[in-house]
BALOBA-1460 file (C-alpha; in Angstrom, 3 decimals):
// residues 150
<rec num="1" residu="m" x="7.927" y="29.808" z="24.677"/>
<rec num="2" residu="s" x="4.040" y="29.910" z="25.099"/>
<rec num="3" residu="r" x="1.214" y="28.416" z="23.762"/>
<rec num="4" residu="n" x="0.079" y="32.254" z="22.882"/>
<rec num="5" residu="r" x="2.764" y="33.566" z="21.443"/>
<rec num="6" residu="e" x="3.649" y="29.664" z="19.121"/>
<rec num="7" residu="s" x="-0.626" y="29.173" z="18.359"/>
<rec num="8" residu="s" x="0.366" y="33.642" z="17.018"/>
<rec num="9" residu="r" x="3.730" y="32.785" z="15.198"/>
<rec num="10" residu="v" x="4.055" y="33.257" z="11.318"/>
<rec num="11" residu="v" x="5.180" y="29.876" z="10.328"/>
<rec num="12" residu="e" x="6.937" y="29.986" z="7.244"/>
<rec num="13" residu="i" x="6.779" y="26.964" z="4.389"/>
<rec num="14" residu="l" x="8.460" y="26.282" z="1.575"/>
<rec num="15" residu="l" x="6.632" y="24.953" z="-0.703"/>
<rec num="16" residu="v" x="9.154" y="22.959" z="-3.444"/>
<rec num="17" residu="e" x="6.179" y="22.256" z="-6.491"/>
<rec num="18" residu="d" x="7.263" y="22.264" z="-10.138"/>
<rec num="19" residu="n" x="3.729" y="22.072" z="-11.481"/>
<rec num="20" residu="p" x="2.120" y="25.272" z="-11.675"/>
<rec num="21" residu="a" x="-1.373" y="23.471" z="-10.603"/>
<rec num="22" residu="d" x="-0.575" y="20.922" z="-7.587"/>
<rec num="23" residu="a" x="0.863" y="24.823" z="-6.093"/>
<rec num="24" residu="r" x="-2.092" y="26.986" z="-6.271"/>
<rec num="25" residu="l" x="-4.148" y="23.214" z="-5.006"/>
<rec num="26" residu="i" x="-1.823" y="22.606" z="-2.430"/>
<rec num="27" residu="q" x="-1.767" y="26.767" z="-1.361"/>
<rec num="28" residu="e" x="-5.029" y="27.050" z="-1.142"/>
<rec num="29" residu="i" x="-5.968" y="23.557" z="1.299"/>
<rec num="30" residu="l" x="-3.011" y="25.394" z="3.536"/>
<rec num="31" residu="c" x="-4.397" y="29.013" z="3.415"/>
<rec num="32" residu="h" x="-8.069" y="27.509" z="4.446"/>
<rec num="33" residu="g" x="-5.594" y="26.296" z="7.771"/>
<rec num="34" residu="s" x="-5.821" y="27.685" z="10.778"/>
<rec num="35" residu="a" x="-2.894" y="28.657" z="11.881"/>
<rec num="36" residu="p" x="-1.177" y="31.659" z="10.213"/>
<rec num="37" residu="k" x="1.168" y="30.884" z="7.862"/>
<rec num="38" residu="n" x="3.125" y="32.261" z="4.526"/>
<rec num="39" residu="v" x="3.930" y="30.054" z="1.867"/>
<rec num="40" residu="r" x="6.318" y="30.001" z="-0.795"/>
<rec num="41" residu="v" x="7.118" y="28.244" z="-4.026"/>
<rec num="42" residu="a" x="9.978" y="27.603" z="-5.322"/>
<rec num="43" residu="a" x="10.030" y="25.593" z="-9.164"/>
<rec num="44" residu="d" x="12.602" y="23.987" z="-8.838"/>
<rec num="45" residu="g" x="15.886" y="22.662" z="-6.725"/>
<rec num="46" residu="d" x="18.382" y="24.933" z="-7.096"/>
<rec num="47" residu="e" x="15.387" y="27.980" z="-6.817"/>
<rec num="48" residu="a" x="14.374" y="25.998" z="-3.149"/>
<rec num="49" residu="l" x="18.146" y="25.599" z="-2.146"/>
<rec num="50" residu="l" x="19.002" y="29.765" z="-2.681"/>
<rec num="51" residu="l" x="15.676" y="30.509" z="-1.309"/>
<rec num="52" residu="l" x="16.893" y="27.867" z="2.167"/>
<rec num="53" residu="r" x="20.416" y="29.734" z="2.154"/>
<rec num="54" residu="r" x="18.747" y="32.649" z="2.001"/>
<rec num="55" residu="q" x="21.337" y="33.809" z="-1.025"/>
<rec num="56" residu="g" x="20.769" y="35.816" z="-4.817"/>
<rec num="57" residu="a" x="17.140" y="37.766" z="-4.313"/>
<rec num="58" residu="f" x="16.536" y="35.405" z="-1.577"/>
<rec num="59" residu="i" x="19.178" y="37.249" z="0.652"/>
<rec num="60" residu="d" x="16.605" y="38.789" z="3.482"/>
<rec num="61" residu="a" x="14.321" y="35.304" z="2.841"/>
<rec num="62" residu="a" x="12.327" y="34.357" z="5.866"/>
<rec num="63" residu="r" x="14.335" y="30.803" z="6.459"/>
<rec num="64" residu="p" x="11.172" y="27.872" z="6.470"/>
<rec num="65" residu="h" x="9.889" y="26.211" z="9.550"/>
<rec num="66" residu="l" x="9.237" y="23.093" z="7.671"/>
<rec num="67" residu="v" x="9.583" y="22.252" z="3.498"/>
<rec num="68" residu="l" x="6.986" y="20.300" z="1.860"/>
<rec num="69" residu="l" x="8.948" y="19.116" z="-1.079"/>
<rec num="70" residu="d" x="8.317" y="17.060" z="-4.762"/>
<rec num="71" residu="l" x="10.912" y="14.100" z="-5.210"/>
<rec num="72" residu="n" x="10.571" y="14.689" z="-9.344"/>
<rec num="73" residu="l" x="11.506" y="18.734" z="-10.376"/>
<rec num="74" residu="p" x="13.557" y="19.798" z="-13.449"/>
<rec num="75" residu="g" x="17.177" y="20.099" z="-12.900"/>
<rec num="76" residu="r" x="18.313" y="19.647" z="-9.692"/>
<rec num="77" residu="h" x="15.984" y="16.266" z="-8.182"/>
<rec num="78" residu="g" x="14.401" y="16.444" z="-5.055"/>
<rec num="79" residu="r" x="16.537" y="13.852" z="-3.586"/>
<rec num="80" residu="e" x="19.757" y="16.024" z="-4.292"/>
<rec num="81" residu="v" x="17.235" y="19.161" z="-2.521"/>
<rec num="82" residu="l" x="17.076" y="16.776" z="0.295"/>
<rec num="83" residu="r" x="20.186" y="15.057" z="1.089"/>
<rec num="84" residu="e" x="21.734" y="18.634" z="0.522"/>
<rec num="85" residu="i" x="19.397" y="20.186" z="3.066"/>
<rec num="86" residu="k" x="20.363" y="17.040" z="5.856"/>
<rec num="87" residu="n" x="24.187" y="17.848" z="5.505"/>
<rec num="88" residu="d" x="23.535" y="21.508" z="5.873"/>
<rec num="89" residu="p" x="24.262" y="21.796" z="9.150"/>
<rec num="90" residu="n" x="22.427" y="25.094" z="9.138"/>
<rec num="91" residu="l" x="19.516" y="24.313" z="7.841"/>
<rec num="92" residu="r" x="19.316" y="19.383" z="8.608"/>
<rec num="93" residu="c" x="16.454" y="20.390" z="11.355"/>
<rec num="94" residu="v" x="14.417" y="22.009" z="9.169"/>
<rec num="95" residu="p" x="11.655" y="19.232" z="8.668"/>
<rec num="96" residu="v" x="11.375" y="18.116" z="5.942"/>
<rec num="97" residu="v" x="7.674" y="15.983" z="3.694"/>
<rec num="98" residu="v" x="7.869" y="15.160" z="1.043"/>
<rec num="99" residu="l" x="5.012" y="15.040" z="-1.252"/>
<rec num="100" residu="t" x="5.193" y="13.675" z="-4.723"/>
<rec num="101" residu="t" x="3.424" y="11.050" z="-7.255"/>
<rec num="102" residu="s" x="5.699" y="7.920" z="-6.777"/>
<rec num="103" residu="g" x="5.375" y="5.330" z="-3.947"/>
<rec num="104" residu="a" x="7.364" y="2.462" z="-5.231"/>
<rec num="105" residu="p" x="8.581" y="1.544" z="-2.454"/>
<rec num="106" residu="t" x="12.535" y="2.098" z="-3.482"/>
<rec num="107" residu="d" x="11.346" y="5.946" z="-3.717"/>
<rec num="108" residu="v" x="10.615" y="5.853" z="0.212"/>
<rec num="109" residu="q" x="13.352" y="4.018" z="1.118"/>
<rec num="110" residu="h" x="15.533" y="5.941" z="0.047"/>
<rec num="111" residu="a" x="13.759" y="9.593" z="0.834"/>
<rec num="112" residu="y" x="14.134" y="8.231" z="4.644"/>
<rec num="113" residu="d" x="17.480" y="7.107" z="4.571"/>
<rec num="114" residu="l" x="18.308" y="10.608" z="3.063"/>
<rec num="115" residu="q" x="16.371" y="12.088" z="6.606"/>
<rec num="116" residu="a" x="13.426" y="12.753" z="5.143"/>
<rec num="117" residu="n" x="10.891" y="13.330" z="7.821"/>
<rec num="118" residu="a" x="7.492" y="12.577" z="6.382"/>
<rec num="119" residu="y" x="6.172" y="11.169" z="2.688"/>
<rec num="120" residu="v" x="3.326" y="10.920" z="1.259"/>
<rec num="121" residu="v" x="2.119" y="10.422" z="-1.761"/>
<rec num="122" residu="k" x="-0.155" y="12.423" z="-3.725"/>
<rec num="123" residu="p" x="-3.182" y="10.886" z="-3.728"/>
<rec num="124" residu="v" x="-5.266" y="10.695" z="-7.138"/>
<rec num="125" residu="g" x="-8.595" y="12.944" z="-6.604"/>
<rec num="126" residu="l" x="-9.829" y="16.769" z="-5.131"/>
<rec num="127" residu="d" x="-10.966" y="14.733" z="-2.448"/>
<rec num="128" residu="a" x="-7.604" y="12.947" z="-0.807"/>
<rec num="129" residu="f" x="-5.207" y="15.451" z="-2.047"/>
<rec num="130" residu="t" x="-7.467" y="17.833" z="0.198"/>
<rec num="131" residu="e" x="-6.990" y="15.473" z="2.813"/>
<rec num="132" residu="a" x="-3.359" y="14.805" z="2.680"/>
<rec num="133" residu="i" x="-2.755" y="18.342" z="2.986"/>
<rec num="134" residu="q" x="-5.322" y="18.866" z="5.101"/>
<rec num="135" residu="s" x="-3.416" y="16.409" z="7.160"/>
<rec num="136" residu="v" x="0.373" y="17.616" z="6.581"/>
<rec num="137" residu="e" x="-0.542" y="20.568" z="8.038"/>
<rec num="138" residu="k" x="-2.278" y="18.948" z="11.539"/>
<rec num="139" residu="f" x="0.476" y="16.889" z="12.273"/>
<rec num="140" residu="w" x="3.042" y="20.091" z="10.915"/>
<rec num="141" residu="l" x="0.813" y="23.028" z="13.144"/>
<rec num="142" residu="s" x="-0.515" y="21.775" z="15.360"/>
<rec num="143" residu="s" x="0.889" y="18.677" z="16.667"/>
<rec num="144" residu="a" x="4.525" y="19.375" z="16.420"/>
<rec num="145" residu="r" x="6.422" y="21.668" z="17.397"/>
<rec num="146" residu="l" x="8.295" y="23.316" z="15.070"/>
<rec num="147" residu="p" x="12.069" y="23.914" z="15.210"/>
<rec num="148" residu="e" x="12.846" y="28.400" z="15.080"/>
<rec num="149" residu="s" x="14.465" y="29.409" z="12.253"/>
<rec num="150" residu="r" x="18.087" y="30.182" z="12.439"/>
């Protein structure tokens, strides 16, 4: 794909986040970035998997190019969602960035054992939080090459 065509592509991002304030802030930060993107929010793991698999109400949804996944979700925990994504042949190539409050070494290790592509601890404080989200965006939408949606 040519660089111009790549840069004009709208990147589909799935944000799996149950905290409405965090979800709004992350969306706002991402909307100020340079790459054209569509950010969809799933408030729990079940909704995220339905959207990723394009089932139920999401049958016509675009498959995300990138998933930002909170670990601490109601119902199906983020680790279960990560496991299901990486065990599904149709989804495993979608990069998953764990974006969570826990910096516990066991949580970090477990996420990487489940094949997370990155692990980012949500910083406290607006400036640090904004910088963390912008860093994720800069790497995944500017430096890294994302797979095509299937």
